N, C-alpha and C positions, 0 to 999 in steps of 0.2 A: 821424679824418682817414677821409675814404671815397674810394675811388677807382674809378673806372667807367671802363673801354674798353669802345666800342661802335664797330661795324665792322659798315655795312648798306651791301646793294649797292644801286648806284642806274643808271640807265638814264640813256642815248646824249645829249648836248646838241642841242639842236633847232639845224635847221637856217639857211642861209642868211650872211650877214654873212663869209663865209672858212669854210674848211674842218677848223679846227684842232678835236682832241676836249679837251674838258673833264679838265684832272686829276684824280687819284684821288686821295682820304686813304687811309694806308696804317696809321700804329700811332702807338704814343703810350710812351714813355719812363717808368718810375717817375719819383717823387720823394721827398723826403727833407722832413719837418715843418719847419721851423727852421730849414734849409739851401739851400745855392744848389746842391749835387750836383744833378745833372741825367741821370740814365741815357739811353745813346741807345736807342733804340726798336729791335727786332728788323726783319731782313729790309731793310735795307739796302744799295743796291747804286748804284753809280758813278753821278752825272748824278741821283740823288733830288733833291729840295729839304728840306729841314733847316729847321725853324722852332721858334725856343728863345723860349718865354714865361715871362716872370719877372712874379713880384707881391710886393706889399709894401703891409704895412699900416703906420702909425705915425704920427708928428705932423710929420716933418721935411721939407719940400716940396725940397730943394734934395739930397736923395740919389739918385743915378744911379748907372745898371750900365753896365759895357765887358762884349767878349766878343771876346777875341782872336781873328781869325782868323774873325768873323760881321761881315757887314753888317746894321747898324742900320735898321730899319723905322721905331721912333719909342719913346719914352717918354713917357706921357701921365699926368700927376699928376691928382686928384682933390680938392681942396681947401675942397670943401663938405661939413658936418659937423662933427662931431664928431673926426673921423679923416683923416689922408690917405692915400688907397691910391693905387697906381702900378701901372699895367700897362708893363712893357716888350719889345719884339717884336725878334727878330733873326734873320736868315738865313742860309744858306751852301749851296752844292752841296757836295752829299757825295762824297768820293771810294771809298766803297766798305768800306775799311779802319777807318771809326771803329766802337769798339767801347770797354766800359766808359762812363763818363761824362765830361760836360765842368763847371766849374765859372765862371760867369762873374765877375766881379769888381764887387763895391760899392765906389761911390763915394761919401764922404760918412757920415751919423751911420746904426749898426746900427737896423735897423726894427723894432718889437715883433713881427710877424710877414715872414717872406719865404719865397720858395720858386719855384724853375724848373723847367720841363718843355721836353722834344724831342719832338715830332711830326716824319713824314715824309710825304712825297708825291712820286707819282711820276708822268709825263706832263706834266710842266711843262717851256716854254720857257723856257731859262735861259744864251740869245743875250744877255740883256739883262737888267735889271729883271724879277724873274718876276712880277710883282703890278703893275695898276694900282687907282684910284679910290679911292685909302684915303680913310677917313673916321671923323670919330671922333666921341662922344658922353659928355658928363659932368653925370649929374645927381645930385644931393647931396636926398636925406631925397625919396625917392620917394614920392608921396601913395596910389599905387592899385598893381597890383601886375602892371600892365601895362609890359611894357619896350619899347620903340621902338629901334632901332636905325638907324642911318642909312643912306640908300639907297646905292647902289654904282651908278657909271656906269662900262658896258664898252664898250669900242670895236669888239667885230670878235665872233663865235662863239666857243667851246671857250674859257668861263671856269666856273671855280669859286668860286663867294661864299663868303666865309669870314666870320663873326663870331663875336669874343671877346668875354666877357664877364670882369668883376672886380668882385665883391660886398664889402664890408669890412667888415659890419656887420653881426653874428649870423651864424645857422646858417640861413641864406638859401641859393636852389636857384633857379635859371633853367633851366624850362622849353622846348624848343623849339615854333616853331610846328609848324601840320603843314604838311609840305610838304619841311622841314627836319630832319637827321640832328645828333643830338646826338655828337660824335665821343669826348668825353671831359667827364668833369667830377671836378673834384677839391676837398673842401672839405675844412679845418680848424676841424674842432666843439670849443671850449673854451673855459674861462671868459674872461673879457677879451674880448680884439680877436680876431675871425675872420677869416679870406677867404674865397672860392669863386670860381675861375678854372674855362673851360671854354669848348669850341671847336664852334659850330656850319655846318652846310655842307648845302650845294646849287648843282645846276648851272643856271648865269645860263639862262635864256630869252631864246632870240634874244641883242641886242646893244642898249645903250640903258640909259636909267633901270633898274635891278630895282627889284621889290618889296622893302619894308620888312618885316624877320620883325618880327612882332609878339608875340616872346615873354614868357611870364608866370613872372612870381615866385611862391615860397609866402608873401612876407610883404613890404610895403615897406622901403625902406631904399636906400642911396646905394650906385651903382654907374657902371662905365664900359663902354662898347660901343666895340669898333673892328671898323670892317668893311673890307674888299679884295676884289680878283679875282684867283687865282691865274691866267696863260696858259697857254694848251693847247697842244701840238706843234702843228701839221700835219703829217698824214698824209703 
């Protein structure tokens, strides 16, 4: 297992289409191999947005997850290839009192591998749904190392683009395209069915249809990509 937490400084959002300021990525908690225990990240303040990411690898397409106190963004199965990977996403608004870890609930057959991780963002508009433009892509048996993710359409300025990846075959890595930052990447490296999951982010440019990230993999394989934009606060 390899865990990488990377935080890089980013510039302000572009002008026009409102005066909201793009949210910022903050930190990610640790996770445990083969466990759903997800540690809360450091530095949580009231009204931060927490995102829970769950990945699983196995052959049962019916397995889903629930997370008490969290709102589901979506659960995305990949039924391509030999394995059935899954990427499940939830969010909640922090109270500022979170500590220790959170464990979501599996509904269905225990997968070959599973893991969960929590990350935090600040400056998100939590007055309604905190994201927009949700897109998902599933590709089986990628024939080359280019990983295209779906384009997100934003409706105003002050958005942080989020791309989430899950690889379900082999010891594979997804590297961000220039201009994107890898917030974190965790890899399960063992004999048999492995997984990798990661988050890349970037300030949106203006508003409307945003550029597709042309991420790259170290080897062809199966993957999911889920993309959305977090909505920033008006100053």
